[in-house]
C-alpha positions as CSV (number, residue, x, y, z in Angstrom):
1,M,16.8,10.6,11.5
2,R,15.5,7.2,12.7
3,A,12.2,6.9,15.0
4,V,11.6,3.2,16.1
5,L,7.8,2.8,16.8
6,L,7.1,-0.4,19.1
7,G,3.7,-1.0,18.7
8,G,3.1,1.7,16.2
9,T,0.1,0.5,14.2
10,G,-2.8,1.3,16.3
11,F,-4.9,4.4,16.5
12,I,-2.0,6.4,18.4
13,G,0.6,4.8,16.4
14,S,-0.2,5.2,13.0
15,A,-0.7,8.9,13.3
16,L,2.4,9.6,14.9
17,A,4.2,7.5,12.3
18,A,2.7,9.7,9.7
19,R,3.7,12.4,11.0
20,L,7.4,11.6,11.8
21,L,7.5,10.8,8.1
22,E,6.4,14.0,7.2
23,R,9.0,15.4,9.6
24,G,12.1,13.6,8.0
25,Y,12.5,10.5,9.8
26,D,13.2,7.4,9.0
27,V,10.3,5.1,10.8
28,V,10.4,1.5,12.2
29,I,7.1,-0.3,13.3
30,T,7.1,-3.3,15.3
31,T,3.8,-5.4,14.6
32,R,2.9,-9.2,14.8
33,K,1.8,-9.1,10.8
34,P,4.6,-6.7,9.3
35,Q,3.3,-8.0,5.5
36,R,-0.1,-7.5,6.3
37,E,1.0,-3.6,7.9
38,M,2.8,-2.9,4.9
39,G,0.3,-3.5,2.4
40,M,-2.1,-1.4,4.4
41,F,0.0,1.6,4.9
42,R,0.6,1.5,1.3
43,E,-3.2,1.5,0.5
44,A,-3.0,4.6,2.4
45,G,-0.7,6.1,0.7
46,R,1.9,6.5,3.7
47,A,4.2,3.8,2.8
48,D,7.6,4.7,1.3
49,P,9.6,1.5,1.5
50,A,13.1,3.5,1.8
51,R,11.9,5.0,5.1
52,L,9.5,3.0,6.7
53,I,10.5,-0.5,7.9
54,F,8.2,-3.0,9.4
55,A,9.6,-5.5,12.1
56,A,8.4,-8.4,13.8
57,W,7.1,-8.4,17.2
58,D,7.0,-11.9,19.5
59,S,6.8,-10.1,22.7
60,K,9.5,-12.8,23.7
61,S,12.8,-11.3,22.4
62,P,14.1,-8.1,20.6
63,K,16.2,-9.9,18.0
64,D,14.1,-8.8,15.1
65,W,13.9,-5.1,15.8
66,V,17.0,-4.5,18.2
67,E,19.7,-3.5,15.4
68,Y,17.4,-0.3,14.5
69,L,17.4,0.9,18.0
70,D,21.5,1.2,17.5
71,G,22.0,4.8,16.9
72,A,18.4,5.7,16.7
73,D,17.2,9.2,17.7
74,A,14.1,8.5,19.4
75,C,12.1,5.3,20.5
76,V,8.7,5.4,21.1
77,N,7.0,2.6,23.5
78,L,3.4,2.3,22.8
79,V,3.2,-1.7,23.6
80,G,-0.2,-2.4,25.8
81,E,-3.0,-4.6,25.5
82,N,-6.2,-2.7,24.6
83,I,-7.3,-1.2,28.2
84,A,-11.2,-1.7,27.0
85,G,-10.5,-4.5,25.0
86,E,-12.9,-7.0,27.1
87,R,-14.3,-7.2,30.6
88,W,-12.1,-6.7,33.3
89,T,-11.7,-10.3,34.6
90,S,-8.8,-11.5,36.7
91,A,-7.4,-12.9,33.7
92,Y,-7.5,-10.2,31.5
93,K,-6.1,-7.5,34.2
94,E,-3.4,-10.1,34.5
95,R,-2.9,-9.6,30.9
96,L,-3.1,-5.9,30.4
97,R,-0.2,-5.9,33.3
98,Q,2.0,-8.3,31.7
99,S,1.8,-7.0,28.3
100,R,3.0,-3.6,29.4
101,L,5.5,-4.9,31.7
102,N,7.1,-7.2,29.2
103,A,7.4,-4.7,26.4
104,G,9.3,-2.6,29.1
105,R,11.1,-5.5,30.0
106,L,12.4,-5.9,26.4
107,V,13.0,-2.1,26.0
108,C,15.2,-2.3,28.7
109,E,17.0,-5.4,27.3
110,A,17.4,-4.1,23.8
111,M,18.7,-0.6,24.8
112,D,21.4,-2.3,26.9
113,A,22.4,-4.7,23.9
114,V,23.1,-1.9,21.2
115,R,26.6,-0.1,21.2
116,N,25.3,3.3,20.4
117,K,22.2,4.0,22.6
118,P,19.1,5.8,21.4
119,R,18.9,9.4,22.5
120,M,15.2,9.2,23.9
121,L,13.0,6.8,24.7
122,V,8.8,8.1,25.1
123,Q,7.5,5.7,27.4
124,C,3.5,5.8,27.2
125,S,1.2,5.8,30.2
126,A,-2.1,7.5,31.1
127,I,-3.6,9.7,33.5
128,G,-5.3,6.7,35.3
129,Y,-1.9,7.2,36.7
130,Y,-3.6,9.6,39.2
131,G,-6.7,7.5,40.4
132,P,-10.3,8.9,41.2
133,R,-9.2,12.5,42.6
134,G,-12.8,14.3,42.4
135,D,-12.8,18.3,41.3
136,E,-8.9,18.3,42.4
137,I,-6.9,19.9,39.5
138,L,-4.0,17.5,38.8
139,S,-0.3,18.8,37.5
140,E,2.3,16.4,37.0
141,D,3.1,18.2,40.5
142,E,0.7,16.3,41.9
143,A,2.0,12.7,40.9
144,D,2.6,11.1,43.9
145,T,-0.7,12.0,45.9
146,P,-2.6,8.8,46.6
147,A,-5.7,8.1,44.4
148,R,-9.3,7.9,46.8
149,G,-9.7,4.6,47.5
150,P,-8.1,1.4,45.1
151,S,-7.7,1.8,41.4
152,F,-6.6,-0.8,39.2
153,L,-5.5,1.7,36.4
154,A,-3.4,3.6,38.6
155,E,-1.4,0.8,39.8
156,L,-1.7,-0.3,36.5
157,A,0.2,2.8,35.4
158,R,2.7,2.8,38.0
159,A,4.1,-0.5,37.0
160,W,4.1,0.3,33.2
161,E,5.8,3.8,33.5
162,A,8.3,1.7,36.2
163,S,9.3,-0.7,33.5
164,T,11.6,1.3,31.5
165,L,13.0,3.4,34.3
166,P,16.6,1.1,34.3
167,V,17.3,2.8,30.5
168,E,17.8,6.3,32.3
169,E,20.9,4.5,34.0
170,L,22.0,3.9,30.5
171,G,22.4,7.2,30.0
172,V,18.8,7.3,27.7
173,R,16.8,10.6,28.1
174,R,13.3,9.1,29.0
175,V,10.0,11.0,28.9
176,V,6.8,9.9,30.1
177,I,3.6,10.8,28.7
178,R,0.4,10.0,30.3
179,T,-2.6,10.6,27.8
180,G,-6.0,11.5,28.4
181,V,-8.9,10.5,26.1
182,V,-7.8,10.7,22.4
183,L,-10.1,12.6,20.0
184,G,-9.7,11.5,16.5
185,R,-11.2,10.2,13.3
186,G,-11.6,6.7,12.7
187,G,-10.9,5.2,16.4
188,G,-10.9,6.1,19.8
189,A,-13.5,7.2,22.1
190,L,-15.1,9.7,19.7
191,E,-16.0,6.9,16.9
192,K,-17.4,4.7,20.1
193,I,-19.6,7.3,21.0
194,I,-21.0,9.3,17.8
195,P,-23.7,6.2,16.7
196,A,-25.5,7.2,19.7
197,F,-25.7,10.8,19.1
198,R,-26.6,10.2,15.3
199,L,-30.0,8.1,16.5
200,F,-30.9,11.2,18.6
201,A,-29.7,8.7,21.8
202,G,-26.8,10.7,23.0
203,G,-26.2,11.7,26.4
204,P,-23.5,12.0,29.4
205,L,-22.6,9.0,31.0
206,G,-23.9,8.5,34.6
207,A,-24.3,12.0,36.2
208,G,-22.1,13.7,34.3
209,R,-20.3,15.6,36.7
210,Q,-17.1,13.7,36.2
211,W,-14.0,15.3,34.4
212,F,-13.5,14.3,30.8
213,S,-9.6,15.4,30.2
214,W,-9.5,14.9,26.4
215,I,-7.3,15.8,23.7
216,H,-7.1,15.7,19.8
217,L,-5.0,13.3,18.1
218,Q,-3.0,16.2,16.2
219,D,-2.1,17.5,19.6
220,V,-0.8,14.1,20.6
221,V,1.3,13.2,18.1
222,D,2.5,17.0,17.6
223,A,3.1,17.1,21.1
224,I,5.3,13.6,21.3
225,C,7.2,15.0,18.2
226,H,8.0,18.4,20.2
227,L,9.1,16.3,23.1
228,I,11.4,13.9,20.7
229,A,13.1,17.2,19.2
230,T,13.5,19.5,22.7
231,E,16.5,18.1,24.7
232,S,15.7,19.7,27.8
233,C,12.4,17.5,28.2
234,R,12.4,14.8,30.4
235,G,10.5,13.0,32.9
236,V,6.6,13.1,33.1
237,F,4.2,15.1,30.8
238,N,0.6,15.2,30.6
239,L,-0.6,15.0,27.3
240,T,-4.3,16.4,28.0
241,A,-5.6,19.5,26.5
242,P,-5.6,22.8,28.8
243,A,-9.6,22.9,29.1
244,P,-10.4,19.6,30.7
245,A,-14.6,19.0,30.7
246,T,-17.1,17.6,32.5
247,M,-18.8,14.4,30.9
248,K,-22.1,16.7,30.5
249,D,-20.1,19.4,28.9
250,Y,-18.4,16.8,26.4
251,C,-21.7,15.2,25.5
252,R,-23.2,19.0,25.2
253,A,-20.4,20.0,22.5
254,L,-20.6,17.0,20.9
255,G,-24.4,17.2,20.6
256,H,-23.9,20.6,19.6
257,A,-21.1,19.6,16.8
258,L,-23.6,17.0,15.6
259,H,-26.6,18.8,15.2
260,R,-28.0,16.6,17.8
261,P,-29.6,16.8,21.3
262,S,-27.7,15.4,24.4
263,W,-30.4,14.6,26.6
264,L,-30.7,10.9,27.1
265,P,-28.0,10.0,30.1
266,I,-27.0,6.2,30.7
267,P,-27.4,5.6,34.2
268,A,-24.7,4.6,36.3
269,F,-25.9,1.2,37.4
270,S,-26.6,0.2,33.6
271,L,-22.7,0.7,33.0
272,K,-22.0,-1.3,36.0
273,L,-24.4,-4.3,35.4
274,M,-22.6,-4.3,31.4
275,L,-19.0,-3.8,32.2
276,G,-18.2,-4.3,35.8
277,D,-15.5,-2.0,37.6
278,M,-14.3,-1.0,34.3
279,A,-17.1,1.0,34.4
280,D,-16.3,3.0,37.6
281,E,-12.4,3.5,36.5
282,L,-13.0,4.3,32.6
283,L,-16.2,5.7,32.4
284,L,-18.2,7.1,35.7
285,N,-14.6,8.8,37.6
286,G,-12.6,10.8,35.8
287,Q,-9.4,13.2,36.4
288,R,-9.2,17.0,36.0
289,V,-5.7,17.0,34.2
290,V,-3.5,20.1,33.1
291,P,-0.3,19.9,30.6
292,K,1.3,22.2,32.9
293,R,5.0,20.8,31.9
294,L,4.0,20.4,28.0
295,L,3.0,24.3,28.2
296,A,6.4,25.4,30.0
297,S,8.0,23.4,27.2
298,G,7.0,25.7,25.2
299,Y,4.2,23.7,23.6
300,A,1.3,25.5,21.5
301,F,-1.6,23.7,21.1
302,A,-3.7,23.1,17.7
303,F,-6.8,22.6,19.6
304,P,-6.9,23.8,23.2
305,Q,-10.8,24.0,23.2
306,L,-13.1,21.4,23.2
307,D,-15.7,22.9,20.6
308,A,-12.7,23.9,18.0
309,A,-11.5,20.3,18.5
310,L,-15.3,18.9,17.9
311,R,-16.0,21.0,14.9
312,D,-12.3,20.3,13.3
313,L,-13.2,16.2,13.5
314,L,-16.6,16.1,12.7
315,S,-16.9,19.0,9.7
């Protein structure tokens, strides 16, 4: 079995690569710096040269990795500039958009070029697709309900998902994963907020009433493996835990897990001053998302509840 991870060296990609190796897959990871990444995987004890290959990614052509798609069991497209990497200037928004659309174009080009098409594609997306929707409970059924007001993230996610739609015409099974806020060790949203709590300065962002649809990193990678292995799975799947929390409840649970108070909210105006419109879309407006189709497909969450997830990650 072979899986090709496009952009597989990040927070989610490296964990997914490790899980796929555990499950018997040969794994190909595209990266701009193949030699450096191989060294890092070796230091982490994850690198088996016979089963783990790093191929060059240059954003211009699939020539360095297209051969690995021929007959592959799965391709996972994780490529995209970090959504919170910089302040959202017009130029950075365009970089976010073009990095995703370009990756989608290369995926389609590569799959069209190989004789034996990969059995399936996992196309990454995010729950920002739904836009700001208040307290509305959002499953995949609500995908086409318009957001309440303009939303850059919703527009970006819709374009990202559509970028690989042509592979379905090639007979490739396509799964789109709309991922929530991923909680895990060594990266992601948890790493950014823990220091404030350890200094007794933690608290909710803004009013704290916005919804926080989270998922444990273990469930992200196991759910992707489940979707790869389950032939009947195709279309859109929300990757969020079954029990979303409000920002206030999330911070309260985090403070409890760290034995710290959660009493010092960060005012919305401060976040907007620091981050501009990124603050509204990423931090102050949430979505109440549930994984209806993932549960119906037979996936069983390892961490369906926030308290248990945080205890696991912070123990």
